[in-house]
C-alpha positions in Angstrom: 0.0 0.0 0.0 1.4 3.4 -1.0 2.2 6.1 1.6 -0.3 8.8 2.4 0.9 12.4 2.4 -0.7 14.2 5.4 -0.5 18.0 5.6 -1.0 19.3 9.1 -1.8 23.0 9.5 -0.2 23.8 12.9 2.5 25.6 14.7 5.5 23.2 14.2 6.3 23.6 17.9 3.0 22.1 19.0 4.0 19.2 21.3 1.2 16.9 20.1 2.7 16.7 16.6 5.2 14.3 18.1 2.4 11.7 18.2 2.4 11.7 14.4 5.8 9.9 14.5 3.8 6.8 15.0 2.7 7.0 11.3 6.2 6.7 10.0 6.2 4.0 7.4 2.5 4.6 6.5 2.5 8.3 5.8 4.7 11.3 5.0 3.7 14.1 7.4 4.4 17.7 6.6 3.5 20.3 9.3 3.6 24.0 9.2 1.7 27.3 9.4 2.3 28.8 6.0 1.5 27.9 2.4 5.2 27.9 1.5 5.8 24.9 3.8 3.4 22.8 1.8 4.3 24.0 -1.7 6.2 20.8 -2.6 3.9 18.2 -0.9 0.5 19.8 -1.6 0.1 18.3 -5.2 0.5 14.8 -3.7 -1.4 15.3 -0.4 -4.2 12.8 0.4 -5.1 14.1 3.9 -5.4 17.6 5.2 -5.5 17.9 9.0 -6.4 21.4 10.4 -4.9 21.3 13.9 -4.6 25.1 14.5 -4.5 26.7 11.1 -6.6 29.8 10.2 -9.5 29.6 7.7 -7.6 31.6 5.1 -4.6 29.1 5.4 -6.9 26.1 5.3 -8.6 27.4 2.1 -5.3 28.3 0.4 -3.7 24.9 1.1 -6.9 23.0 0.2 -7.0 24.7 -3.2 -3.4 23.4 -3.9 -4.3 19.8 -3.1 -6.0 18.1 -6.1 -5.6 14.5 -4.7 -7.3 15.0 -1.3 -9.3 12.1 0.0 -10.1 13.5 3.5 -10.1 16.7 5.5 -10.1 16.6 9.3 -10.7 19.5 11.8 -9.6 18.8 15.4 -12.4 21.0 16.7 -16.1 20.0 17.1 -17.4 23.3 15.6 -16.7 23.6 11.9 -18.4 26.9 11.1 -14.9 28.5 10.8 -13.6 25.6 8.7 -16.2 25.7 5.9 -15.7 27.6 2.7 -17.5 27.3 -0.6 -14.9 25.2 -2.4 -14.7 22.6 0.4 -18.5 22.5 0.7 -18.9 21.9 -3.0 -16.2 19.3 -3.2 -16.7 15.5 -2.8 -13.9 15.4 -0.2 -15.3 14.3 3.2 -14.8 16.6 6.2 -14.7 15.1 9.7 -14.5 16.9 13.1 -13.7 16.3 16.8 -17.3 15.7 17.9 -17.4 13.7 21.2 -13.8 14.5 22.1 -14.6 17.5 24.3 -18.3 16.8 25.2 -17.7 15.4 28.7 -15.9 18.5 29.9 -18.6 20.8 28.4 -21.3 18.7 30.1 -19.4 19.2 33.4 -19.1 22.9 32.9 -22.8 23.2 32.3 -23.6 21.3 35.4 -21.1 23.5 37.3 -22.8 26.7 36.0 -26.2 25.4 37.1 -24.9 24.8 40.6 -23.1 28.2 40.6 -26.4 30.0 40.2 -28.5 27.5 42.3 -26.2 27.8 45.3 -25.2 31.4 44.7 -21.5 30.8 44.8 -20.8 34.4 43.8 -22.6 35.6 46.9 -20.6 33.2 49.1 -17.3 34.3 47.7 -18.2 38.0 48.0 -19.2 37.5 51.6 -16.1 35.4 52.3 -13.8 38.1 50.9 -15.6 40.8 52.9 -15.5 38.8 56.1 -19.3 38.8 56.3 -21.4 36.0 58.0 -24.7 36.0 56.2 -26.7 32.8 56.0 -29.2 32.6 53.1 -31.4 30.1 51.3 -30.1 28.1 48.3 -32.1 26.4 45.6 -32.1 22.6 45.0 -31.7 21.6 41.4 -33.4 18.2 41.8 -36.9 18.4 40.2 -36.0 21.5 38.2 -36.0 21.5 34.4 -33.1 21.9 32.0 -33.8 22.7 28.4 -31.2 21.9 25.9 -31.0 23.8 22.6 -29.1 21.6 20.2 -29.4 18.0 21.2 -26.3 16.5 19.6 -23.3 15.0 21.3 -22.6 17.9 23.6 -26.3 18.3 24.4 -26.6 14.7 25.4 -23.4 15.0 27.6 -25.2 17.8 29.4 -28.5 15.8 29.6 -26.8 12.7 31.1 -25.2 14.8 33.9 -28.2 16.9 34.8 -30.5 13.8 34.7 -28.2 12.1 37.2 -28.8 15.1 39.5 -32.6 14.5 39.4 -33.4 17.2 36.9 -36.0 16.9 34.2 -34.7 17.3 30.6 -36.4 18.9 27.6 -34.6 19.4 24.3 -34.7 21.0 20.9 -33.1 19.4 17.9 -33.3 19.9 14.1 -34.6 16.4 13.5 -37.0 15.0 16.0 -36.8 11.2 16.1 -39.9 9.2 15.2 -39.3 7.1 18.3 -40.4 9.4 21.2 -38.4 7.5 23.9 -35.0 9.0 24.8 -32.6 8.0 27.5 -32.5 11.5 29.0 -35.0 13.9 27.4 -38.7 13.6 28.4 -39.7 15.6 25.3 -37.9 16.7 22.1 -39.1 19.7 20.2 -38.4 20.9 16.6 -36.7 24.4 16.4 -40.0 26.0 15.5 -41.4 25.0 18.9 -38.4 26.5 20.9 -40.6 29.3 22.3 -43.0 26.6 23.5 -40.2 24.8 25.5 -38.5 27.8 27.0 -41.2 28.9 29.6 -41.0 25.4 31.1 -37.2 25.6 31.8 -35.3 26.7 34.8 -32.0 26.4 33.0 -31.4 26.6 29.2 -28.2 25.0 27.9 -27.2 26.2 24.4 -25.1 23.5 22.7 -26.1 24.1 19.0 -23.6 24.5 16.2 -23.4 27.8 14.3 -25.3 27.5 11.0 -27.4 30.0 9.1 -30.5 28.5 10.8 -29.1 28.8 14.4 -27.5 32.2 14.1 -29.5 34.5 16.5 -31.7 31.6 17.5 -32.1 33.0 21.0 -33.1 36.6 20.7 -35.5 39.1 22.2 -38.6 37.0 21.5 -37.0 33.9 23.2 -35.8 35.8 26.2 -39.3 37.2 26.6 -40.7 33.7 26.7 -38.3 32.6 29.5 -39.1 32.6 33.2 -37.7 35.5 35.2 -35.7 32.9 37.2 -34.2 31.3 34.1 -30.5 30.9 33.6 -28.9 30.6 30.1 -25.7 28.7 29.6 -23.9 28.8 26.2 -21.2 26.2 25.4 -22.0 26.0 21.7 -21.2 29.0 19.6 -21.5 32.7 20.6 -23.6 34.0 17.7 -26.4 31.4 18.4 -27.4 34.0 21.0 -28.2 37.6 20.1 -25.8 39.3 22.5 -27.7 42.6 22.6 -30.9 40.9 23.5 -29.1 38.9 26.2 -27.5 42.0 27.7 -30.9 43.7 27.8 -32.5 40.7 29.4 -29.8 40.5 32.1 -29.5 44.2 32.7 -33.3 44.6 33.1 -33.6 41.5 35.3 -35.9 39.7 32.9 -33.9 36.5 33.4 -31.8 35.5 36.4 -28.5 35.0 34.8 -26.2 33.6 32.2 -23.0 31.5 32.0 -21.0 31.9 28.8 -18.0 30.1 27.4 -18.4 31.4 23.8 -18.9 34.9 22.4 -19.5 36.8 19.2 -15.9 38.2 19.4 -13.0 36.4 21.1 -11.1 37.5 23.1 -14.0 39.4 24.6 -13.1 43.1 24.1 -12.1 45.3 27.0 -15.0 47.3 28.2 -17.6 44.9 27.0 -21.0 45.1 28.8 -20.7 41.5 30.0 -17.8 42.5 32.3 -20.0 44.9 34.1 -22.9 42.6 34.9 -23.2 40.9 38.3 -25.5 38.1 37.1 -23.2 36.5 34.6 -20.4 34.0 34.7 -17.7 34.3 32.0 -15.4 31.6 30.8 -12.7 32.6 28.2 -13.7 29.7 25.9 -11.8 27.2 28.0 -14.6 25.0 29.4 -13.2 22.0 27.6 -9.5 22.8 28.2 -8.6 19.9 30.4 -4.9 19.1 30.9 -5.1 16.4 28.2 -7.7 18.0 25.8 -5.2 18.4 23.0 -3.8 15.0 23.5 -7.3 13.5 23.2 -7.9 15.4 20.0 -4.7 14.0 18.5 -5.5 10.5 19.7 -8.8 10.8 18.0 -7.1 11.8 14.7 -4.8 8.8 14.9 -7.8 6.5 15.5 -9.5 8.1 12.5 -6.4 7.6 10.4 -6.4 3.9 11.3 -10.0 3.7 10.0 -9.0 5.5 6.9 -6.0 3.3 6.2 -8.0 0.1 6.8 -10.8 1.2 4.5 -13.3 1.5 7.4 -16.0 4.3 7.5 -14.8 7.5 9.1 -16.5 8.8 12.2 -18.0 12.3 12.6 -18.5 13.0 8.9 -19.9 16.5 8.6 -22.8 17.4 6.5 -21.0 20.3 4.8 -24.2 21.9 3.6 -25.9 21.8 7.0 -22.7 22.8 8.8 -22.5 20.1 11.4 
């Protein structure tokens, strides 16, 4: 069997690239962060692996690779990896769905507990040397609504269900079989406003597509309970930031926990920094000590499937965007 030529868009100093030494004998690996690095190998490349490259670099290199059989993105979200030529091509695109879901599920559960137990108030009183007992809220019996019931959504559902919470969910395709391991009810997107008033916590785990951009806006916040908390671990633009700021500032919802934003890093002076009823994570809710190792391990497992002629996992529907 002939050798594959794998182009890896990455900083050559990335420590995980050392794992690719395991492919010696099966593949020629070329790694770099500029088009010049790939000039000689691109015409022969069979696999393009976007580890940390920018969208412009990914597109430039892709267009120089006429023999590609597969493109892989280490991230789960591929909205920044899609461009017209890739979408129109027959080359399959896979992503890192499932690699980071557990950590995002844990972050969501942590955010729920943060608001239910009012940890902000505890820390503030502790730092001020104030002894001030207050009531906290149990999450058992409360309802979590999940917007985007894919792998991350199910990771959230499994954890909150274990805590005794009820689970409702919204997904693009509602299964014909109504029974689900975690969700009591699953709604199509057009019934989102019907689900929201029933939820104490709303976890947004949807990918960013033309259909999901601005999915939670003024209308949706108006439908929520005043005690509702919104948690976004999907993509920032799925929520209309202005509408969220207004809802938080005016006390129309209880709070929000955000790991993703319209603009990252979040600009200095942004309104989110001034709000007391918000928990901000700098897009690191899935940054466990081994998160990058897990991503590289998954690519190696995928490559073994590719080499053995087995179906690849996580094939993205490039036109739907996930």
